[in-house]
C-alpha positions in Angstrom: -90.6 185.3 324.5 -87.4 187.3 322.8 -87.3 184.8 320.0 -91.3 185.7 319.2 -90.5 189.5 319.2 -87.6 189.1 317.3 -89.2 187.0 314.6 -92.3 188.9 314.6 -89.7 192.2 313.8 -88.0 190.4 311.0 -91.3 189.2 309.7 -92.4 192.8 309.3 -89.2 193.3 307.8 -89.3 190.6 305.2 -93.8 190.8 304.6 -93.9 194.4 304.4 -91.0 196.8 305.1 -89.0 195.1 302.0 -92.1 194.9 299.7 -92.6 197.0 296.9 -95.8 199.2 297.5 -97.2 202.7 295.2 -97.1 204.9 297.7 -92.7 204.4 298.0 -93.2 204.9 293.4 -93.2 200.8 293.2 -90.1 200.5 295.5 -90.0 199.3 299.1 -91.2 201.0 302.1 -87.6 201.2 302.8 -85.3 199.9 299.6 -82.5 199.1 301.9 -83.4 196.8 304.3 -83.6 194.0 302.4 -79.9 194.2 301.8 -79.4 195.9 305.0 -81.1 192.3 306.6 -79.2 190.0 304.7 -75.7 191.7 305.4 -76.4 191.4 309.2 -76.5 194.8 309.2 -79.8 195.1 311.6 -79.5 194.4 315.2 -82.8 193.8 317.0 -82.8 193.9 321.1 -85.1 193.5 323.6 -85.3 196.1 326.6 -88.0 196.9 328.9 -86.7 200.0 328.5 -88.1 202.7 330.8 -90.4 205.0 328.9 -90.0 208.3 331.1 -86.0 209.0 330.7 -82.8 207.8 329.2 -81.7 204.1 329.9 -78.2 203.5 330.0 -78.2 200.0 328.8 -79.5 201.5 325.2 -76.9 204.5 325.6 -74.3 201.4 326.1 -75.2 199.7 323.0 -75.7 202.8 321.0 -72.1 204.6 321.8 -70.8 201.1 321.1 -72.1 200.0 317.8 -72.3 203.7 316.2 -68.1 203.8 317.5 -67.5 200.4 315.8 -70.0 199.5 313.3 -72.8 200.8 310.8 -75.9 198.9 311.7 -79.3 200.0 312.3 -80.3 198.8 316.1 -83.7 198.7 316.8 -84.8 198.4 320.9 -87.7 196.6 321.3 -89.9 196.7 323.8 -91.8 193.5 325.3 -95.1 194.9 326.3 -97.0 195.8 323.2 -99.7 198.3 324.8 -96.8 200.6 326.1 -98.0 204.3 325.5 -97.4 205.7 322.5 -96.7 209.2 323.3 -94.3 208.3 325.8 -92.4 206.4 323.7 -92.3 209.1 321.2 -91.3 212.0 324.0 -88.3 208.9 324.8 -87.2 209.1 321.1 -86.7 213.2 321.2 -84.7 212.8 324.3 -82.1 210.0 322.6 -82.2 212.4 319.5 -81.0 215.4 321.8 -78.4 212.6 323.6 -77.2 211.8 320.3 -77.6 214.4 317.7 -76.0 212.8 314.7 -78.5 209.8 314.6 -81.9 209.7 313.9 -84.5 207.7 315.8 -87.8 206.5 314.4 -90.6 205.4 316.7 -92.6 202.1 315.8 -95.7 201.0 317.6 -98.6 198.9 316.6 -101.1 202.4 316.9 -98.5 204.7 315.3 -100.1 207.3 312.6 -97.7 208.0 310.6 -98.6 206.9 306.9 -97.4 207.9 303.5 -100.8 208.1 301.3 -102.3 205.5 303.3 -99.9 203.6 304.1 -98.9 202.9 307.9 -95.2 202.3 307.5 -94.5 202.5 311.4 -96.7 200.2 312.8 -94.8 197.1 313.6 -95.6 194.3 315.8 -94.0 195.4 318.9 -93.3 199.0 319.9 -89.8 199.7 319.5 -86.8 203.0 318.8 -84.9 202.3 315.5 -81.4 204.5 315.7 -79.7 205.2 312.4 -76.9 207.9 311.6 -78.0 210.7 309.9 -75.1 210.2 307.5 -76.3 206.9 306.6 -79.9 208.4 305.7 -78.6 211.2 303.6 -76.3 208.8 301.9 -79.3 206.2 300.9 -81.4 209.3 300.2 -79.1 210.8 297.5 -79.3 207.1 296.0 -83.0 207.0 295.6 -85.3 208.7 293.0 -87.0 211.8 293.8 -90.1 209.5 292.6 -89.7 207.7 296.1 -90.5 210.7 298.2 -93.4 212.3 295.6 -96.5 211.2 297.9 -94.5 212.2 301.1 -96.3 215.0 303.2 -93.9 218.0 304.2 -94.9 216.5 307.8 -93.1 213.2 306.3 -90.6 214.8 304.8 -89.8 216.8 308.3 -90.2 213.5 310.7 -87.6 212.4 308.7 -85.3 214.9 308.9 -85.3 216.2 304.7 -87.0 219.5 305.4 
């Protein structure tokens, strides 16, 4: 089961996240994903985490990784049908626990979209942890055209407003 989930999320990276799209001025949804994936800087962990509270297993991994590495860590839940609202609330709890990180929430039914493109609909619900510093550095390397079709809500959710 774990290998199937990792494969599905990796295929989503390769076939969607890394593919250029007009919503992002002809750039990929994430212009840095392919390079990060090829360098082994994306780590996918499958954890049947509790949706009601912070999970020590996630805290321990996050504490270790962001003390010793600069990676994107994806914690995927094996149940495709978990509640998206609870996943979003849990992401909020982790952002309070780790103020230097951004926690993206992806779900098969996620409504986040840019110019009609649902960028956070993934085959398995997951929380993605990355440092704010890393996002700021990446943002500084992107053309402003990349953000041109994003709404104020999009920019706010990305921590850019």
